[in-house]
MARLOKE-135687 format. One record per residue (C-alpha): residue number from 1; chain; x, y negated, z. Coordinates in steps of 0.2 Angstrom, whole numbers, plus 2048, in hexadecimal, padded with zeros to 3 digits. Layout:
+-----+-----+-----+-----+-----+
| seq | mol |   X |   Y |   Z |
+-----+-----+-----+-----+-----+
| NUM |   A |   X |   Y |   Z |
...
+-----+-----+-----+-----+-----+
//
This chain:
+-----+-----+-----+-----+-----+
| seq | mol |   X |   Y |   Z |
+-----+-----+-----+-----+-----+
|   1 |   A | 876 | 825 | 80A |
|   2 |   A | 86F | 825 | 81B |
|   3 |   A | 860 | 81A | 81D |
|   4 |   A | 866 | 80D | 811 |
|   5 |   A | 858 | 80E | 805 |
|   6 |   A | 84C | 808 | 813 |
|   7 |   A | 850 | 7F5 | 813 |
|   8 |   A | 851 | 7EB | 823 |
|   9 |   A | 84B | 7F3 | 833 |
|  10 |   A | 85D | 7F4 | 839 |
|  11 |   A | 859 | 7F8 | 84B |
|  12 |   A | 84D | 806 | 847 |
|  13 |   A | 859 | 80E | 83B |
|  14 |   A | 868 | 80D | 848 |
|  15 |   A | 85D | 815 | 855 |
|  16 |   A | 858 | 823 | 849 |
|  17 |   A | 86A | 826 | 844 |
|  18 |   A | 870 | 827 | 856 |
|  19 |   A | 862 | 833 | 85B |
|  20 |   A | 865 | 83E | 84C |
|  21 |   A | 878 | 83E | 84F |
|  22 |   A | 875 | 844 | 861 |
|  23 |   A | 869 | 852 | 85A |
|  24 |   A | 85A | 84A | 862 |
|  25 |   A | 84B | 84D | 856 |
|  26 |   A | 839 | 849 | 85C |
|  27 |   A | 82B | 855 | 858 |
|  28 |   A | 820 | 846 | 854 |
|  29 |   A | 824 | 835 | 84C |
|  30 |   A | 817 | 828 | 84A |
|  31 |   A | 81D | 81D | 83B |
|  32 |   A | 813 | 80C | 83C |
|  33 |   A | 812 | 7FC | 831 |
|  34 |   A | 807 | 7F3 | 825 |
|  35 |   A | 805 | 7F9 | 813 |
|  36 |   A | 815 | 7F6 | 80A |
|  37 |   A | 820 | 7F7 | 819 |
|  38 |   A | 82A | 807 | 814 |
|  39 |   A | 821 | 814 | 81E |
|  40 |   A | 821 | 821 | 810 |
|  41 |   A | 834 | 81D | 80D |
|  42 |   A | 838 | 81F | 81F |
|  43 |   A | 82E | 830 | 820 |
|  44 |   A | 838 | 837 | 811 |
|  45 |   A | 849 | 831 | 818 |
|  46 |   A | 845 | 837 | 829 |
|  47 |   A | 840 | 848 | 822 |
|  48 |   A | 850 | 849 | 818 |
|  49 |   A | 85A | 844 | 827 |
|  50 |   A | 852 | 852 | 832 |
|  51 |   A | 856 | 85F | 825 |
|  52 |   A | 866 | 858 | 81F |
|  53 |   A | 876 | 864 | 81F |
|  54 |   A | 882 | 856 | 81B |
|  55 |   A | 88A | 847 | 823 |
|  56 |   A | 882 | 836 | 825 |
|  57 |   A | 871 | 83D | 827 |
|  58 |   A | 868 | 83D | 81B |
|  59 |   A | 877 | 83F | 80F |
|  60 |   A | 86C | 83F | 800 |
|  61 |   A | 878 | 84C | 7F8 |
|  62 |   A | 875 | 85D | 800 |
|  63 |   A | 868 | 869 | 7FA |
|  64 |   A | 85B | 865 | 808 |
|  65 |   A | 85D | 852 | 805 |
|  66 |   A | 85A | 854 | 7F2 |
|  67 |   A | 84B | 85F | 7F4 |
|  68 |   A | 843 | 853 | 801 |
|  69 |   A | 846 | 844 | 7F6 |
|  70 |   A | 83F | 84D | 7E7 |
|  71 |   A | 830 | 853 | 7F1 |
|  72 |   A | 835 | 865 | 7EE |
|  73 |   A | 83A | 86B | 7FF |
|  74 |   A | 82E | 879 | 805 |
|  75 |   A | 830 | 874 | 817 |
|  76 |   A | 82A | 862 | 815 |
|  77 |   A | 817 | 863 | 813 |
|  78 |   A | 80C | 854 | 80F |
|  79 |   A | 7FB | 855 | 817 |
|  80 |   A | 7EE | 84B | 80D |
|  81 |   A | 7DC | 84A | 809 |
|  82 |   A | 7D9 | 840 | 7F9 |
|  83 |   A | 7C7 | 843 | 7F9 |
|  84 |   A | 7C4 | 839 | 80A |
|  85 |   A | 7CA | 829 | 812 |
|  86 |   A | 7D1 | 833 | 821 |
|  87 |   A | 7D7 | 845 | 821 |
|  88 |   A | 7C9 | 851 | 824 |
|  89 |   A | 7CB | 85B | 835 |
|  90 |   A | 7CA | 86B | 82B |
|  91 |   A | 7DA | 867 | 822 |
|  92 |   A | 7E3 | 862 | 832 |
|  93 |   A | 7DE | 873 | 839 |
|  94 |   A | 7E4 | 87C | 82A |
|  95 |   A | 7F5 | 874 | 82C |
|  96 |   A | 7F5 | 877 | 83E |
|  97 |   A | 7F4 | 889 | 83B |
|  98 |   A | 802 | 888 | 82E |
|  99 |   A | 80D | 880 | 83B |
| 100 |   A | 810 | 891 | 843 |
| 101 |   A | 817 | 899 | 833 |
| 102 |   A | 82A | 898 | 834 |
| 103 |   A | 833 | 88C | 829 |
| 104 |   A | 838 | 892 | 818 |
| 105 |   A | 84B | 88D | 817 |
| 106 |   A | 84E | 880 | 825 |
| 107 |   A | 84F | 87E | 838 |
| 108 |   A | 840 | 873 | 838 |
| 109 |   A | 82F | 872 | 82F |
| 110 |   A | 829 | 860 | 82C |
| 111 |   A | 817 | 85A | 82A |
| 112 |   A | 814 | 849 | 823 |
| 113 |   A | 803 | 841 | 825 |
| 114 |   A | 803 | 831 | 81A |
| 115 |   A | 7F0 | 82F | 81B |
| 116 |   A | 7E6 | 82A | 82B |
| 117 |   A | 7DF | 837 | 836 |
| 118 |   A | 7CE | 834 | 83E |
| 119 |   A | 7CA | 838 | 850 |
| 120 |   A | 7C6 | 84A | 84D |
| 121 |   A | 7D5 | 84C | 842 |
| 122 |   A | 7E0 | 845 | 850 |
| 123 |   A | 7D9 | 850 | 85D |
| 124 |   A | 7DC | 85F | 852 |
| 125 |   A | 7EE | 85A | 850 |
| 126 |   A | 7F0 | 857 | 862 |
| 127 |   A | 7EE | 869 | 866 |
| 128 |   A | 7FE | 86D | 85D |
| 129 |   A | 807 | 85E | 863 |
| 130 |   A | 804 | 863 | 875 |
| 131 |   A | 80E | 873 | 872 |
| 132 |   A | 817 | 872 | 861 |
| 133 |   A | 822 | 880 | 85B |
| 134 |   A | 835 | 87B | 85D |
| 135 |   A | 837 | 879 | 84A |
| 136 |   A | 827 | 86E | 848 |
| 137 |   A | 829 | 85C | 844 |
| 138 |   A | 81A | 850 | 840 |
| 139 |   A | 81B | 83F | 837 |
| 140 |   A | 80B | 835 | 839 |
| 141 |   A | 80A | 825 | 82F |
| 142 |   A | 7FE | 817 | 833 |
| 143 |   A | 7FB | 805 | 82F |
| 144 |   A | 7F5 | 802 | 841 |
| 145 |   A | 7FB | 80C | 850 |
| 146 |   A | 7EC | 806 | 85A |
| 147 |   A | 7E2 | 812 | 84F |
| 148 |   A | 7EB | 821 | 857 |
| 149 |   A | 7E3 | 829 | 867 |
| 150 |   A | 7ED | 825 | 877 |
| 151 |   A | 7EF | 838 | 87A |
| 152 |   A | 7F7 | 83A | 869 |
| 153 |   A | 801 | 82A | 869 |
| 154 |   A | 809 | 82F | 87A |
| 155 |   A | 811 | 83E | 873 |
| 156 |   A | 81A | 834 | 864 |
| 157 |   A | 82A | 82C | 861 |
| 158 |   A | 824 | 81C | 859 |
| 159 |   A | 82D | 814 | 84A |
| 160 |   A | 826 | 803 | 847 |
| 161 |   A | 82C | 7FB | 837 |
| 162 |   A | 82F | 7E8 | 836 |
| 163 |   A | 82E | 7DB | 829 |
| 164 |   A | 83E | 7D8 | 81F |
| 165 |   A | 849 | 7C8 | 823 |
| 166 |   A | 845 | 7BA | 817 |
| 167 |   A | 856 | 7BA | 80E |
| 168 |   A | 855 | 7CD | 80B |
| 169 |   A | 844 | 7CD | 805 |
| 170 |   A | 847 | 7BF | 7F9 |
| 171 |   A | 857 | 7C6 | 7F1 |
| 172 |   A | 84F | 7D7 | 7EF |
| 173 |   A | 840 | 7CF | 7E6 |
| 174 |   A | 84B | 7C5 | 7DB |
| 175 |   A | 854 | 7D4 | 7D6 |
| 176 |   A | 845 | 7DF | 7D3 |
| 177 |   A | 83C | 7D1 | 7CA |
| 178 |   A | 849 | 7C7 | 7C0 |
| 179 |   A | 83C | 7BE | 7B5 |
| 180 |   A | 831 | 7B8 | 7C4 |
| 181 |   A | 832 | 7A6 | 7C8 |
| 182 |   A | 837 | 79F | 7D9 |
| 183 |   A | 825 | 79A | 7DC |
| 184 |   A | 81F | 7AC | 7D9 |
| 185 |   A | 82D | 7B3 | 7E4 |
| 186 |   A | 829 | 7A7 | 7F2 |
| 187 |   A | 816 | 7AA | 7F1 |
| 188 |   A | 819 | 7BD | 7F2 |
| 189 |   A | 824 | 7BB | 801 |
| 190 |   A | 817 | 7B1 | 80A |
| 191 |   A | 808 | 7BB | 806 |
| 192 |   A | 810 | 7CC | 809 |
| 193 |   A | 815 | 7C7 | 81B |
| 194 |   A | 827 | 7CC | 817 |
| 195 |   A | 823 | 7DE | 812 |
| 196 |   A | 82C | 7E3 | 802 |
| 197 |   A | 81F | 7F0 | 7FC |
| 198 |   A | 811 | 7E3 | 7FD |
| 199 |   A | 81C | 7D5 | 7F5 |
| 200 |   A | 820 | 7E1 | 7E6 |
| 201 |   A | 80E | 7E5 | 7E3 |
| 202 |   A | 809 | 7D2 | 7E3 |
| 203 |   A | 816 | 7CE | 7D6 |
| 204 |   A | 811 | 7DD | 7CC |
| 205 |   A | 7FF | 7D9 | 7CC |
| 206 |   A | 802 | 7C6 | 7CA |
| 207 |   A | 80B | 7C8 | 7B9 |
| 208 |   A | 800 | 7D6 | 7B2 |
| 209 |   A | 7EE | 7D1 | 7AD |
| 210 |   A | 7E3 | 7D8 | 7A0 |
| 211 |   A | 7DE | 7CD | 791 |
| 212 |   A | 7CC | 7CB | 797 |
| 213 |   A | 7D3 | 7C4 | 7A7 |
| 214 |   A | 7DE | 7B8 | 79E |
| 215 |   A | 7D0 | 7B2 | 793 |
| 216 |   A | 7C4 | 7B0 | 7A2 |
| 217 |   A | 7D1 | 7A5 | 7AB |
| 218 |   A | 7D3 | 79B | 79B |
| 219 |   A | 7C1 | 798 | 799 |
| 220 |   A | 7BE | 792 | 7AB |
| 221 |   A | 7CE | 787 | 7AA |
| 222 |   A | 7C8 | 77F | 79B |
| 223 |   A | 7B5 | 77F | 79E |
| 224 |   A | 7B3 | 789 | 78E |
| 225 |   A | 7A2 | 791 | 78E |
| 226 |   A | 7A5 | 799 | 77C |
| 227 |   A | 7B5 | 7A1 | 782 |
| 228 |   A | 7AC | 7A8 | 791 |
| 229 |   A | 79E | 7AF | 787 |
| 230 |   A | 7AB | 7B7 | 77B |
| 231 |   A | 7B4 | 7BF | 789 |
| 232 |   A | 7A5 | 7C6 | 792 |
| 233 |   A | 79B | 7CC | 782 |
| 234 |   A | 7A6 | 7DC | 77F |
| 235 |   A | 7A6 | 7E0 | 791 |
| 236 |   A | 793 | 7E3 | 791 |
| 237 |   A | 797 | 7F4 | 78A |
| 238 |   A | 7A3 | 7F9 | 799 |
| 239 |   A | 79F | 805 | 7A6 |
| 240 |   A | 799 | 7FE | 7B7 |
| 241 |   A | 7A9 | 804 | 7C0 |
| 242 |   A | 7B4 | 7FC | 7B3 |
| 243 |   A | 7AA | 7EB | 7B4 |
| 244 |   A | 7AA | 7EB | 7C7 |
| 245 |   A | 7BD | 7ED | 7C8 |
| 246 |   A | 7C1 | 7DF | 7BC |
| 247 |   A | 7B4 | 7D4 | 7C5 |
| 248 |   A | 7BD | 7D8 | 7D5 |
| 249 |   A | 7CD | 7D2 | 7CD |
| 250 |   A | 7C5 | 7C2 | 7C7 |
| 251 |   A | 7BE | 7BF | 7D8 |
| 252 |   A | 7CF | 7C1 | 7E0 |
| 253 |   A | 7D7 | 7B5 | 7D4 |
| 254 |   A | 7CA | 7A8 | 7D7 |
| 255 |   A | 7CB | 7AA | 7EA |
| 256 |   A | 7DE | 7A8 | 7E9 |
| 257 |   A | 7DC | 799 | 7DE |
| 258 |   A | 7D0 | 791 | 7EB |
| 259 |   A | 7DD | 795 | 7F9 |
| 260 |   A | 7EA | 78D | 7EE |
| 261 |   A | 7E0 | 77D | 7ED |
| 262 |   A | 7E1 | 77D | 800 |
| 263 |   A | 7F4 | 77F | 801 |
| 264 |   A | 7F6 | 792 | 800 |
| 265 |   A | 803 | 79B | 7F5 |
| 266 |   A | 7FD | 7A4 | 7E5 |
| 267 |   A | 808 | 7B2 | 7DC |
| 268 |   A | 7FC | 7B2 | 7CE |
| 269 |   A | 7FF | 7A5 | 7C0 |
| 270 |   A | 7ED | 7A7 | 7BB |
| 271 |   A | 7E8 | 7A2 | 7CD |
| 272 |   A | 7F4 | 793 | 7CD |
| 273 |   A | 7ED | 78E | 7BC |
| 274 |   A | 7DB | 78E | 7C3 |
| 275 |   A | 7E0 | 785 | 7D3 |
| 276 |   A | 7E9 | 777 | 7C9 |
| 277 |   A | 7DA | 774 | 7BC |
| 278 |   A | 7CA | 778 | 7C6 |
| 279 |   A | 7C3 | 770 | 7D5 |
| 280 |   A | 7C0 | 779 | 7E6 |
| 281 |   A | 7AD | 776 | 7E3 |
| 282 |   A | 7AD | 77F | 7D2 |
| 283 |   A | 7B8 | 78D | 7D9 |
| 284 |   A | 7AD | 790 | 7E7 |
| 285 |   A | 79D | 790 | 7DC |
| 286 |   A | 7A5 | 79D | 7D0 |
| 287 |   A | 7AA | 7A8 | 7DF |
| 288 |   A | 798 | 7A9 | 7E5 |
| 289 |   A | 792 | 7AD | 7D3 |
| 290 |   A | 7A0 | 7BB | 7D1 |
| 291 |   A | 79C | 7C2 | 7E2 |
| 292 |   A | 78A | 7C4 | 7DD |
| 293 |   A | 78E | 7CB | 7CC |
| 294 |   A | 799 | 7D8 | 7D4 |
| 295 |   A | 78C | 7DD | 7E0 |
| 296 |   A | 77F | 7DE | 7D2 |
| 297 |   A | 78C | 7EA | 7C9 |
| 298 |   A | 78E | 7F5 | 7D8 |
| 299 |   A | 77B | 7F5 | 7DA |
| 300 |   A | 779 | 7FD | 7C9 |
| 301 |   A | 774 | 7EE | 7BF |
| 302 |   A | 779 | 7F0 | 7AD |
| 303 |   A | 78A | 7E9 | 7A7 |
| 304 |   A | 780 | 7E0 | 799 |
| 305 |   A | 775 | 7D7 | 7A6 |
| 306 |   A | 784 | 7D3 | 7B1 |
| 307 |   A | 78F | 7CC | 7A3 |
| 308 |   A | 780 | 7C2 | 79C |
| 309 |   A | 77E | 7BA | 7AD |
| 310 |   A | 790 | 7B6 | 7AE |
| 311 |   A | 790 | 7AE | 79D |
| 312 |   A | 787 | 79F | 7A5 |
| 313 |   A | 794 | 79C | 7B3 |
| 314 |   A | 79A | 78C | 7AB |
| 315 |   A | 788 | 785 | 7A9 |
+-----+-----+-----+-----+-----+
//
């Protein structure tokens, strides 16, 4: 098994394997890369490798490996705070105290921080990073290592994930999305910047659209005011958060279509349809109206009033 399930990043994986084979395990790894770059995959594989009792670490077959990959290992702890954008400092302090409780069944106790830490949280973590117990290992994930305090970053082994080679990314997407057209694959590759997770998400979102969105695009493409009214009328009874979400999706499609008119790539066939049938001037005007409608929705204007306003978009 090894680190094969993490695609690309050959040099990083070779360095990790060499280090692990020599028994060199850092107390603190900073795993960095954009969304969709494989940070969570690497964190899980590295945790399994550290606790692995087999050959070719992580072997994927021993009991510790299987427990880690199934999120069942008692010595691999994920530190999260779903109620906040960054992990609250009190949660970091709780786990900082837990560090000094010996591992349950392994030689190491691993803490994974998949969520960003604020300045206070980083300072709280720093106290244990300065003198960690010999069995403590910390994996901190970040989209941007510049967000990490220099005092914290100086104590880490940084693992920076890279974009995939074009040929590997293309073959992987073609395998994962056999029904996707070559234009969709190319657009996902370009817009993702070469990161597999982002490309997959773009292709998934590009092919999945609710019926209201399909009808909205049909109405704008054909200049059909009646279809637009018929699409919006049932939505007058929606909740504000539901309406705001779909308006945001419509806005993204229109913005993508406008970019496509200027030579950009679009994964969404709906965006490409608008780009081929509508002028840049129309698209820009509709974007302004949609932004205003979404702002109204977020400002507690009733969905009925917002939908009524949008029903005149083509006038």
